N, C-alpha and C positions, 0 to 999 in steps of 0.2 A: 635658447636655454643652455646653461653651462653643463659640462659633463659631470662635474661634482654635484651640482644641484639635482640633476636627474638621477644620479647614482644614489643620493640620499633619499630621494622619493621612492626609488626601487627598494632600498633598504627598509624604509618605513612600511612599505606595502608588504614585504616579506615578513616583517615583524608582526603586522596585523594578522597574517595567515598563521604564524606561530601562535599568537594569542588565541585565535579562534580554535585552532586544533587543540591547544592546551586546555581551554575552558571546556570544550566538548568532552575530552578524555577525563577531565577531573570531575565535572559535575554529573555527567552521564544522565541528564534530565530527560524526561519523556519527549521534550521538544526536539532533541537531537536524535534520540534512539528510535522512536516509533513514528517519525514524521515522514509520510509518503512523499512530501514535496522536497525534502532533503534528498531522498532517494532519486526522485525524478530529475532534480537539478544536477545530481552527480553524473547522470547519463549524458549531460551536455558536454562532457569531456570529449565527445565526438567533434564538437566545434573547435577546431584548432586554428593555427595561423592561416590555414587555407580559407577558413570561413571569414576571418577578419580581413585578410588581405588578398589571398589568391582568388576567391570567388569574385571579388570586385574587379580584379584584373581580367578575369575571364569574361565577365559581363561587359567590360569596356572593349575588349578585343575580339571576343568570339560570340557575343550575344547571349542567347538563352542556354548555352551549354553549362552554365553554372547551376541551373535548377535541378538537374538529375541527382546531384549530391544531396539535395534536401528531399526531393520527391521519393527517391528510392527508400530511404528509411521510413518516411511517412506511409509508404505502401505496405511495408513488411511489419511495422510496429504493432498494428492491431492484432496480428497473428501471435504476438507474444503471449497473449492471454492463454494460448494453448501451448506454444513451443517453449517459451521461457518458464512457464509454470512446471512443465515436465523436467526441464533441465535443472531448475532450482531444486526440485525434489531429488533428482539423481545426485546432484552435488552434495546435498545435505546428508543423505543417508550414507554416502561414500566418503565424506570428509574431503571433497575435491577442492583444491585451492588454485588451480590454474587451468588454462585451456589445454595444455599438454597432458596434464593428468586426466582430464575429462575424456579426451580422444584415446589416449593410450590404454586407459583402464578398460574401455569398451572392447578393444581389440586384443584381449588376453592379458591386460596389465603388463604390456611389453616394455622393457627398459629401452630397447632400441627405438621403438615407436615414439616414446616420449622425447628421446634425444633428437630424433629427426624433426619433430614438430618444433622443438626449441630452436634448432638451427634455422628452420624456415621463418620463425617469428623474428629471430635476430636479423636475418637478411631483409625482412620487410620493414621492421620497426626502427632499427638503428638509423637508416637514412631518413626516416620520418622524424625521429628525434633531432637529427642534424638539421632538418628543415625548420623545426621550431627555433633552434639556436640561430640559424641563419636569419629568421625573421626578427628575433630579439636583437641581434647584433646590428642588422641593417637599419631597423627603426630607431635604435638607440643613437646611432650616428646621424640619422636623418633628423631626429628631434633636436639633437645638440649641434647640428650643422658642422660636424667634424668629419674628416676623411677617414675611410676605413684603414686600419693599421694592419700591416702584414706581420708585425711582431706581436705574437700572442701575449707576451708579458706586459706590453704597454697598451693593449686593447681593453678598454673598460668593460666591454661585453664579456670578456673572459671571466672577470670577477663576478659578474651577475650569474654566469653559468655555474661557477664554483659555489656560490651561495645557494642556488637551487639544488645542486648536488648534495650539499651538506644537509639542507632541510629534508630532502627525500630520504637520505641515508638515516637520519635520526628518527623521523616519524614513521618511516616505512618499515622499520624493523623493531618496533616496540613489542611485537608478539612473535615468539618463536614458532607458534602454531600458525602457519600461513593461511589456514582456513578461518581464523578469527576475524571478526569484523573490526576494521580500522576506523573507528568513529572519528578520531581527530582529523585524519587525512580526508575522509569523505565530507566532513563538515566544512573543511577549508575549500575543497573542490566545489561544493554547492555554493559557497559564498562567491567564489570566482565566477561560477556560471551565471549567477545573478548579476554581478558587476559588469561582466563583459556584454551582457544583453542590455543592461541599463546604459552603458556608455555608447553602444552603437545606436541606441534610440536617441540619445542626446545629439550625436553626430548627424543622424538622419534628419532630425528636426532642424538642426542648425543649417544644413544644406538646403532643405526644402523651403524653409520659411525665413531664413536670414540671408543666405546667399542668393536664393531665387525667390520668386513670388508664388510659391506653391508648386504642387506636383505638376499641374497642367502647364505651368510656365516652363519647367524642365523638359517636359514631353514635346511641347511645341518647338522649342529651340533646338532640341536634339534631333527632331525629325528632319531638320534641314541637312544633316549629314547624309552623304550619298549612300553609305553602307548601313544606315539606321534600319531601314525596312528589312534588308537582307539578314542582319544580325538578330532581329527580333521576330523572326518567323522560323518555322521548322525546315524550310528549304526542301520541301517535298519528301519523298520516301527515304532518301539518303539521310537527311537530317533526323527524321523520325526513328530510323533504325539505330543511328548513333545514340540518340536519346534513350531508346529502350535498353540498349546494352549498358550505357552509363548508369541507368537506374538499377539494373541488375548488379552492377559492380558495387554501388553504394549500399544497396539492400543487403548484399552479402557481407559487406564490411561492418555494418552496424551490429551484425550478429556474431562475427568471428574475430574482429580485432581484439587482441588480448586485453586492452584497456576496457573495451566495452563488455567483454565477458566478465572481467573482474567486478566492474561497478554494477552490472545488471544481475549477475548470478552469485558471485562469491560474497558481495556486500549486501545482498538482499536479506532483510530481516523477517519480513512477512510477505507471504504470497500475495496478499490483497494489495500491497503497494504497487504491484504490476498494473492493477486496474487504474490507478491514478496515472502511472507513467504512460499508458497507451494513448491518453488524450493530452496530457500536459506536455510531453516532450515534442510531439508534432506541432502543438501550438507554439512552443518555444522556437522551433525551426521556422515556422511561418512568419513570426515577428521578425526574425533575422532577415528572411528573404525579402520582406516588404521594403527594407531600406537599402538593399544592395543596388537596385536599379537606379534610384535617384543619385546615390553617391557615385556610382560608376559613370553615368552619363553627365552628371554635374561636373565631375572631374574632367571629362573630355571637353566639355564646353569651356571650362576655366583654363585648361592647359592645352587648348587646341594649337597645334603648331610647335609646341615645346617638347623637348626630348626628356620626358620623365617616365618613370616606371609606373604604369597604371595600377599595379598591385598595391601601391602605397598612396593612392588617392586619399584614403581615409586619414592619413597623417598630413599629406601635402595641402589639402583644402583648408583646414583651420589654420595651418601654418602660413598659407598664402594671405590670409586675412588677419595675420598677427594675433590670433586668439590662442595664447599660450595655454590657457586653462583647458580648453577642449582638446588641444593637441596632446597635452599630457594625459588627459583622461582616456583618449583613444589609444595612446601608447600603453597605458595600464590595462585597457581592455584587451589589446593584442597580447600583452605580457601575460594576462590571466589565461588567455586561450593557450598560449605556449606552455606556461608553467604547469597547468593542470594535466596536459597531455604528457609532458616530460615526467612528472612525478608518478602518475599512475602507470605509464608504460615502463618506466624504470623499475618500479616495484614488481610488476607482473613478470617482467623479463628476469629480474633477479631471483624470483621464486622458481621460475622454470630452470634457470641456470643452476641454482643450488640443488633443487630436487630431482632434476632430470639429466644433468650432465656432471656437475662437480662431485656431488655426494655419491651417486651410484657408480660412477666410473673412476673415482679417485679416493674419496675419504671415508667410504663406508666401513672399511676394515678398522680404521683408526677410531671412528665414532663408536664402534661396537665394543671397544675395550676400555672406554673412558666412562666416567660417571655423569650423572645428569647435569651438574653445574658446568662441567667442562664442555659437554656436548651442546648445551644451550648457548654458551659463549661462542663456541666454534661456528655453529649454524648461523647465529646472529652476525658474527664478523664476516662470514662468507657473503651474506646478503648485503651487508653494508658496503663491503668492497665491490660487490657486483654492481650495485646501484651507482656508486661513484664512478667505477670504471666504464660502465655503459654510457653515462652522460659525457664523460671525457672522450670516449671513443667516438660518440656521435659528433662532438665538437671538432675532433680531428677530421672526421669524414666530411663535415661541412667545409672546413678550411681547404681541403685538398680535392674534393670530388664534386661538390654541388654548389660551389661558390657562384658559378655563372648560370645555374639552372633555375628555372622558374618554380615557384611554390606549387603551382598547379600540376606540373608534370611529375614531380617527385611524389606528391600525395597520391595521385592516381596509380603510379607504378607500385607503390606500397600496397594499395588496395588490391591490385591484380595479383600480386605475389601472395598476399594473405588469403585471397579467395581460393587458392589451390587447396586449402584445407576443407573447403565446403563439402565436397562429396563424402569425405570420411566423417565430417562433423554431422551433417544431416542424416547420412546413412546410419550413424551410431544410434540415433533416437527413433528412426522410422523403419529400418530394414534389418531383419534378423540375419540374413544371409551374408551381409557385408563381412569381409575377412581382412585379416592383417596383410596378407600378400597383396590383395587387390588394392587396399588403401595405400600401401607403400609404393607399389609400382605406378599406380595412377598419379600419386603425388610427385614422385620423382620425374615422371615424364612431363607433367604440367609445369614443373619448375624449370626443366630444361628448355621448354618452349619460351617461357618468360625470360630466361637468362639470355638466350640468343636473340630473342625478338625485341626485348626492351632494355634489359640491364646493360648489355654490352654497348649498344649505341648511346644510351643515356649517360653512362658514366665513363667507360673506358675510352670511347672515341673523343670525348671532350677533354680527357685528361692526358692521354699518351698517344700521340699520333703513330708511333712505331707499331702499335698493335693492329693497325688498319689492314695490313696485307692479309694475314691469316684469318683474323676474325671477321674481316669484311666479307670474305667468301662464304663463311658459315652464316653470316647475317643475311647475305643476298640469297641464300638457298631458300629462305622463307618467302621470296617473291612468288614462288610457284603457288603458294596458298593465298595469295593476295585476294581480298574481297574489295572490289573497287568502291563500293558505297559505304565502307566502314573506315574510320580513322585507324591509325596505327594501334593505339591502346585498346579500343573496342575489338579490333581484329585479333590481337594476341589473346585477349581475354576469352573471346569466343572459341578459338582453336584450343587453347590450353584447357579450358573447362570441359570442352567437348571430348577431347582425348582423355583427360584425367577421369571424367565420369564414365566414359566408355570402358576403359581398361579396368577401373574399379568394379564395374558391374560384371563384365565378362569373366574376369579372373575369379571374382567371388562366387559366381554361379558355377564355374568350372572346377573349383577346388573346394575341399572340405577344410574348414578351420578346426583347430583343436577344441577340446571340450571346454577349456576355460573361456575361449572366445564366445562359444555358444551360450555358456552360462551367463556371462555379462550381457550378451545380446538380449536374452530374455529379461534380465533385470532392468535394462535400459528401455526396451520397447514397451514392456508391460509394467512400468514403474508404479502406476496407480494400483495395481494388484498387489505388488510386493512391498509398498512403502511402509506398511505397519509390521511387516514380518520379513524384512529383507535379509536378515542374518540366517533365517531358516532356509531361504532360497539359494544361499551360497553352497555350492557343491564342493566338498573336500572329503577325501577318504585316506586314512593313513594312521600313523602313530605319532602322538604329540603329548607332551607333559606340560601341565599348567605351570609348574615351577620353572621350567626352562624358558617358557614364553614370558613369565613374570619377570625373570632376571633381565631379559631384553627390554621390557617395558620400563623397568626401574631406571635403566641407563639413560632414558630419554624423558620420562615423565617424572621421575623421582618416586621414592617409596610411598609417600602419603597419597599422591594422586593415583598411583597404580592400585593401591589397596582400596581406595574409594571407588575407582572404576570397576574393580572386581566385585565389590559388594553390590554395586548397581546391577551388574550383569547377573549375578547369582539371584538377586531378588526378582529381576525381570523374567528369568526362565525357571525360577524355583529350583535352583541347583544347590546341592549341599556344598558348603565351603570346604569340606574335606576331600572333595573329588580331586583325583590326581590327573586323570587323562582329559585331554581337550578334544572337543568335537568341532565340527565345521563352523558352528555358530561362534565359538570362542576364537577360532582362527580369524574369521572375518572381523569380529569385534576388535581383536588386537591389531590387525592391519589398519583398521580405521583410526585407532588411537595414535598410531605412528605416522599415518599418511599426512596429517597436517604439518608435521615437523620435517619429514624427510621425503615426502612424496609417496604416491601409491606404489611405484615400482620398487623403490628402496625398501619400503615396508614389507613388501612381498618377499624380497631377497632375504631380509633379516629373519623373517618368520620361517622361511624355507630352510635356513641354516640350522635351526634347532628342532625341526620336525622331519618326519619321513613320510612323504606323500606317495600313495599308490596310484598307478595310472588307471584312468577310467576311460572307457570307450565312449565315443560320441553317442552311440545308441543308448548306453546306460544313462548318460547325461539327460537325453531327451525323455527317457522313461521317468527319471527322478524329477525332472522339471514338470512333467505332466502330473505326476503324483502330487507334487508341491502345489500346482495350480488347483487340483481337486481339493487338497486339504485346505488351501486358503479360501477357496469358494465355500467349502463346508463350514469352515470357521466363521466366515462372513455371515452365512445364513444363520448359524447358531448364535452368533453375536446379535444379529437383528432380532431373532426370536427371543433371545434373553432380554434385549432392550424392550421389546413389546410386552413381555411378561412383567418386567420391572415396572413399565408404565402402567399396565393394567393393575398391578399390585398397589402402586402408588395411588391410582385413581380410586381403587376399592378402599384403601386406608383413609383417603381424604373423605370419601363418601360416608364411611363408617363414623369418622370423627364428626362430620356434619350431622349425621343422624343422632349421635350421642348429644351434641349441642342442642339440636332441635328437640330431642326428647326431654332434655333438662329444661329447655325453654317452655315446652308444653306443660311439664309438671308445674313450673312456676306460674304459668298462665292459668292452669286449672286451679291451682291453689289461690291465686289472686282473684279469679272469677268466683270461686266458692266463697271466699271471704266477702267479696262485694255482694254476692247474692244473699249470704247469710245475714249480713248487717241489716238490710231493709226488711228481710223476712222476720228477723228477731224483733226489730222495732215494731213491725205490724202486729206480730203475735203478742208482744207485751201490752201494746195499747189495747188490742182486742180483749185480752184476758181481764184487764182492769175494767174495761167497760162492761164486760159480761158479769163480773163478780160484784160490782157495786152499782146498784140502781139509783142510789142517792147522790151521785156525783153532780156537782153544780154544772149548770149548762155551759159556762165559759170553759171550764176544764174539759168537759166532754167534747166541746167544739174543737179545742186544741188537740186532743187525742185523735179525733177524726181527721183533722188537717194533717197530722203527722202520718196517719195511715195512708192518706192520699199522696202525700209527698214521697214517702218511701215506696209506694206502689209505682209512682212515675219513675223514680230512680231505677227500680227493678226492671221496669219496662224498657227504659233507655239502654240498660246493659244488654238485655236480651235482643233488642233491636239492633244494637251495634254488632253483635255476634252474627245475627241473621243477615244483616246488610253486607258485612264483609264476606260471608259465605256466598251471597249472590254475586258480589263483585268477582269473587274468585272463579265462579263458574260461568261468568259472562251473561248473567240474567238481568242486568241493569242497562236500560237504554238511556242514551244521552239526548237531551233536548238542546241542540246547538242553535243559538240565535245571536244576533248582534245585540250587545249590551254595553252600557256605560260602566266602565270599570270603577270609576269613582263612586257611582251610586251603589254598585255591588260592594265596594269597600265599606261604605257607611252602613249598609244593611247588615253586613257581617259583624261590624264592630259594635253596633248599638246594644245588642242583648248582653254583651259581656263588659260593657264600658264601666258599669257600676262596680264590678268585681275588681277591675284594674284600679279604679279610684280608691276602693277600700284599702288597698295595699300601698297607697301613695306612690304608685309607679308612674314615672314620667313617660307619657305616650306622645310620639311625634310621627309625622309622615313627611316624606320628601317626594314631591311630584315632579318628575323630569320628562313627562310625556308631552309630545307634540300633538297628540290626538287621544281621544278617550274611548272610541268605539272599537270593540274587539268581539270576536266570535267565541262563545263558550256556553256551557250549561251553567246558568247563574246559580241555581240551587246547589249544585255540586261544588262550585268554586267558593260559595259562602261557607259550606260545610268544611271545605279544605282550610280556608283562612281561620275559621273558628277553632279548628283542631290545632293549627300551628300556634295561634295566639293563646289558646288554653294551655298548651304545653309550655309556652314561654311564661305564662302567668304562674304556673305551678313551680317553675324552677328559678324565678327571679325574686330576689329578696326585696323587702320593703325599701322604698325610695330608689329602686333600680330604674332601668330604662328599657323600653321596647320601642324600636324604631322600624317603620315600614317605608321602603323606598320602591317607587314604580318608575320604570324607564324601558326604552326599546333598545334592542341590540340584534343585528343581523335578522331582521324581520320576525323577531320574537318579542313578546311581552315578558319582561323580567320583573318579578316581585321578590324583594329580599326583606326578610323579617329578622332583625337583630335583637337579641336580649342579653342582658348582663348576668345571666345565670352562669353556673359553673361550667367549665369546659367538659366536653364529652371525651372519654378516652379515645385516642386515635384509632385503636383497633375496633371500636364500636361504631364509628361514624357510618359505616355501611349497614350495620346490623340493626340500627334503631328503627328502620322501616319494616323489619320483620314483624309478623303478626303476633308472635309469641314473646317478643322482646320487651323488657322493661329496664330502664336505665338503672345502673348500679350507683349513679351519682346524684340521687335525689336528695332533697333537703330534709326529708322526714324519714322516720325509721321504717315504716311499712308503706310500700307504694300504694297510691290511690289510683283509681281508674282501672280499666280492664287491660290497658296496654295495646288498644286497638286503634287509637286515634291516628298515629303516624302511618300505620299500615293502610288504613282506609284512605288517608291523604295521598299516599303513593299510588294506590290503585286508581283514584280519581284523576290524578294528573296524567298517568299513563294512558287512561282512556281518552284523554285529549291529545294524545301523541306528544306530550310534553315530558318534562323531567323535574325531579326534585332532589336536592342534595343538602347535606349539612356539613358545615366546616367550622372549626374553631378560629375565631378572629379577634385579636386584641383582647378585650376584657370580657368577652362572652362568646356566644354562639350565633352563627348566621345561617338561616335556612334560605336557599335560593330556589325559586319556582320559575320554570321556563315554559311559556305557553306559545305555541305557533300562532302566527298572525292570522292565517286563513285556513280553517279546517272544516268548513261546512261540507264541501264536496267530498271530503275524505271520510268523515265519520258521523255525519248527521244521521240520527235515528238508526245507527248501526249498533250492534251489540259488541261490547268490548271483548277483544281476544288477547290472550296472553300466551 
């Protein structure tokens, strides 16, 4: 493939990333903002050129040594549910925007600590960025089959690097507040993570099923290599020990690498997203791992005896079979791995450079005297220049220091160097006694061991032979500490971390930190206690005026944002806006507002410049913190009690409202019953008086009056019986006679007595029988009563020439009977209430309700006695009642009294 064609493919790919980043920033839809899978995919920035190329080279030459880089993270990631949740909370309440801010704030918000950590990160990450550029350059020339150019200006890879630098500079500095979430960048990184996994899957399937005849075919053929068994076993205790140390290195890196800290902590929008990440990300790594073995050993089989770089088997294999499409896709997958790492690393390093080196040690005085617009422009330009300069610096480093170095070795050295931050990092969140002095001395010693044990032999010896004399002696001095069963990198990691942690612990225990260190130690270790009240837990004593601090805030936030922030603060703590003096809460609040823009250390320096702080002894700090803990604990108990009282009050209010409704329903019920009782009594009395007053009434008329008396007496008896029957149901005094019955016969028995009433209203009656069998267990008399109540209710509310349809079918071992009628809809809020014994529908077709309002209440009690259910719902042109009856209930409730 020609260089120009591939360059345009790269250009198109970068344009796609621009588009995704632009759309995510512009639309800000829920899909991009609150998507846990976007968050989890962004963590795959961990998978760099080493994953795409280096691990394949290791698998082909060193066997299983590639696995610890995946297993280490998989081992530590489940603990993120505890560790990262704490760190996210700490970062959120303190407006932390970088790894340097996180560690330096814990150790007294020290400017020098932040600067040291920034330098350590630069030493570790710039070579790693150079490693990604090396991979881009070499694979570009490999795909285009062009020689590597020594002239930077004529090397096409140079222009690819410049494009990446421009993209990073533009989208990485859209927010002056470094703690803001970079939605565009993270969305583009998530897309790259998906694509690089998708492309490696395509390559793996191509190798397994096109080049070879399945996985077994590769395994059988590769097993003929003399070193196959040796490379694919642990090789005893020595191999296992190296494995264990490599797993520790990678587990540390996944937590402390600046790019991982940024994506996992700074870019976290919701703590619950961590729950998705702890299973999704290890699964992502597992899928990657599955295809490394067949690609590595497939490459060895194809290129056996040829002198090729095994790190680039993923490019060479499809290229060997003239498959340009897969070759380009794999190149883009590797490019994705490199670009995502370069972008996020450059952004995080630029934030640390600006907030922990350039601004606090150079530009703070200048920024203090300018307005908000000028400061925003200056900070943004510093970060843009830093991003661009870092990428170009890494490019130069690649050209002159790591041109002949393997991807694997550079990556692991970077991991070991960055791991020197581990004691201070984990000590920050778990150990109160950790001190600034202990952290700095331990870190410096660990770095010295790494420098003389790894960096000198890796870079200087391969670059300038003249340094060999002096530096070789210093390097050879480490032979005294040689551990025979550990490789060079695991050995240096072991000694550096051991000495680093030892000094950190010993010095921290032996010396007392200042009050500010202890204050932040409490805030970090007990973040769960202070998260809702962290500003109250910040200890500061002295003289400060709100107007002075407000002037500083306005120079960085602008007048409107500052006033808005002050209003929020005053409302939160119920402070009068006319208050002139600032307390510790306002000091902490103001530092947080500035921290995102200029870093925690610079924010502290600016606030100190307009305030006068009194010194506080460590004993006073501990007493204040103890009082603060007691106050927080008391506030928590009071809050819980208040919530309980509020809940009780709500429950009482709800119960009272229900009683009022029930009382109203009872009054309506009694009124309705009184009316229904009065009507037949009145008719009986009238007929009786007529018969008593007139002895000469004709026989036919007398017979009609007597029939009316009997009819009205029956009606009166029916109403009284309904009331008594419901009362017995309510108190569990009715036994059920459960037997096997034919549901169709029961249906006909229930329908016959009311069929003529249905026909009188010209209502269309239909039934749908979908049953495979007709024998079920139930109390037939009660089910007949239930069906007649539902049909009677349907008859009352269905207009003439309406429809009543009954459907019978089985579902999940239950007999289902649905009765549909074309009556008016029931109000949605009444659908549950219609089965109450005092309820009568407000949606009836006549002015005064007829009946006692007990029919549906009795129906519900009957079906509940069968362990079934009944419900009503509006459907289409009418209302549907659904009755569910269990298939077999003899053993459960036969001859038992109903209990509610």
